[in-house]
GUMIGU-888312 format. One record per residue (C-alpha): x, y, z. Coordinates in steps of 0.02 Angstrom, whole numbers, plus 50000, padded with zeros to 5 digits. Layout:
REM residues N
XYZ ...
END
This chain:
REM residues 368
500054999350006 500615016749951 500855030450060 499395041250069 499145054550201 497485051050286 496415053750418 496745041750560 495455032050693 496105020750803 496975002950877 496894988750991 498164987951151 498124985351326 498304997151465 499625004051576 499555010751741 500305029651731 500305035351920 500985052551901 500885063252065 499925079352056 498745088352145 496965082352141 496005090852002 494445081451964 493375094951963 491595091652005 490405096651861 488365097051882 487345087651784 485855101151718 484265087351719 484645081251887 485515094251980 486685079952031 488655080652019 489925067851946 492025069951932 492585073951775 494035059951698 493365048351848 492435031351778 491425022251937 492335007551907 493814998252046 495224986551968 495614981251777 496794966351723 497174974751567 496864967051397 496184974451216 494464974951257 494044988151372 492904986351503 490984992051504 491075008851579 493045008951620 492895025951464 491185033951516 491605049151416 491885040251250 490475042751128 490015035350960 489385046350802 488285039350700 488125045550515 486555038750409 486475023450532 488275018550543 489765021350657 490785035750574 491845043050724 492095044350874 492065060051005 492185065351199 490835070551313 491535086651389 489765093451471 488295089051490 487705094751325 489585096451230 490665084551129 492375089251063 492975077150931 493945080550741 493265093250603 493535082150478 492415071350540 490885083150473 491305085050297 490055098750217 489185086350103 488745077450270 486965084950322 486955085450516 485115081850554 485735063750465 487065060850623 486665052050784 487545050850944 487565039151047 488305039651248 488815024151365 489155011751217 490284999351225 489704983551117 488914991950973 488054977550914 487444972451111 486874988551174 486374990451362 484584997151414 485565009651496 486325016751300 485835036251262 485385041151083 485505059051044 485315070950888 486475084950890 485875104650859 487315112250796 489245108750759 490585122450777 492245120150689 493675128950754 493915143850617 495825138750576 495165122350493 494945121650294 494235103850258 496145099950186 496665081450251 497985088650399 497235104750435 497645114450570 496145116950707 495385099550660 494425101650806 492775103550828 491355107850967 489785095350943 488195102151042 486825090251072 485065097251056 484665089751238 485725089151371 486305070051446 486145064551618 487735059051697 487595038551739 488995025451780 489215022351614 489105039251542 490335053251630 491445066851535 493205068751542 494285080551618 495065095951504 496645102451495 497115121551531 498295129751387 499765128251527 499455110851555 500875100751458 500935082051425 502815075851411 503765065551289 503715045851338 502055048851438 500835033351425 499145039251340 497665029251294 496605028951136 494945023051146 493655015751004 492835005450893 493404998250713 493984986650577 495284970850632 495784968150456 495514976950278 493674977350239 493394969250407 492304973150553 492594970650733 491934956150753 490234956150824 489634963950976 490854974850918 491944978851078 492554995351115 494574994151111 495845003951184 497685006551142 499235013651237 500345023551172 501865034951233 501895054551193 503225057651032 503935076951051 503485085650923 505215090350854 505615072050843 503835067250772 504165080550611 506135070750594 505245056150573 503845062050453 505525069750346 505955052450316 505715048350127 504375060250090 503265058549932 503395077249856 501845074749779 500715074449970 501985083550098 501635081250279 501525095950376 501325095050571 500935113650659 501015120050825 499375113350882 499855094350831 500415081150961 500995063250907 501015045850990 501515028050930 502985020950879 504465024850762 504535007450705 503265000350571 502404983250590 501584983150738 500144995250730 498154991450658 497275000350556 495735003350632 494355012150725 493845032150723 494465048050665 494115059450816 494145049650959 494975053851126 496865052151185 496675051251370 498025056751492 498005052551675 498795065651775 498485060251975 496835055252012 496065058851832 496055057451658 496375072851544 495785074751363 497515075951280 497375073651125 495925072450960 496335057750842 496725069650676 497805061950551 499145049350472 500135044150319 500045024150261 499635008250410 501034999150491 502475012750387 503795015650506 504285033850556 502515037250538 501575038050700 499895045250738 499665062450739 498245070150857 497755088950885 498235096951080 496675098751166 497895112851267 498135123351119 496155125151085 495565126351293 495315144251281 494265141751134 493275126751200 492915138551370 492295154651254 490965142251175 490475131451319 490765142951505 490115128551606 491585114251570 493435118651687 494795117051625 496125108651740 497745116851784 499105101151826 500815096751800 501345076551779 502815075451883 503615062751785 505285069251670 505205070251487 506015054351398 507695055851313 507035052851116 509255055051045 509235040050916 507435039150893 507465047750742 509265046350639 509785052550474 510655034350484 510225016450461 511495010850595 510395000150726 511615006650879 510305019850851 508995014150911 507575024550999 506945022851193 505375011251146 506585000251020 506324984551164 504424983951162 503654971151042 502014969850971 500494954951001 500844941950866 499584945550707 499574963350683 498294967050576 498604973350395 498064991050355 496254993150270 495625004450142 494775018950252 493735023850065 492625005550058 491375000950193 491544982750272 490664970050155 488654972650183 488614988350225 487915003350193 488825015450237 489305028550127 491135032150068 491705047950186 493485052850091 493545069950204 493405057550349 493955041750331 494235033850465 495795024350462 497265025850592 498945017350648 499235012450809 500304998750891 499814982850962 500504984051140 501264968651269 499824964951431 499954975251573 498914977551726 498004993751740 497395002451917 496125016051903 
END
């Protein structure tokens, strides 16, 4: 498969506990319908044994966006009536009234009784977004027609303030649903998947993307972007949803560090996943959604050295900090984001193609 810029979706992996010290920052957020409160970024769960499948209620801010009844993108709940997602999930050719939002979803083919479905009132794309692949400002706020009540499986994530930094090497988790093989959907009941990836510094990521460039399809990483993944190829899976959350834990709560945006090819070396940094748009989000609280916290871990991660030589002595991490056997092959799964009536959305590059990680234990 030739290199081509594409919007990203999501892959599979297991969790690793990120016990970073910070001041407690779990903001109490009010449910406008019930008057109750819930902590942002805190699932109502206990100990979880890590696995490729997530557990029900483990990621209560994960949202499913449907178009014409088919899953097309992920999104993240930030307030009773507001979501964050990627702007490219709403191409101009797609009428807003044909989208539907499902919250509290876990197994898409086995919906639970407490699943909540909502329609969209409006979509606010950031003014800098241009509807081009790889555009800066690939972030959008989605206002629901009605607010949702918080439950055990429906809770918001915390939002980082503009000053919050997620250091190099910090392990975060991306979640969502998606295909497991070329044109092959997740097996029924389509259980929510999770993948852990380390943050890669933007300079290192630019260096990686500068290797073997395609002059007809240049890759530009803007300052509102961040990378997560691995320099080595052949360890990833092309599956999942654009617009989904990259969740990073600091202290006692999870923050929305990034929104899945784009990538290049599938399984290609030197092409980690690219996200929009939520912190870069914290002030814009606060302006549009005044009720959200921004968490101003600091991760206690020191950034990981990325010396040797991107080198102009091919010497095996230039090893990166993550080179010893090995994938699970049977990592998945690239999928064609322009074609729906067999038997699906989902339209082809060229400007909202839903593939993503991510690493299949080893097993870990995760403690919430």
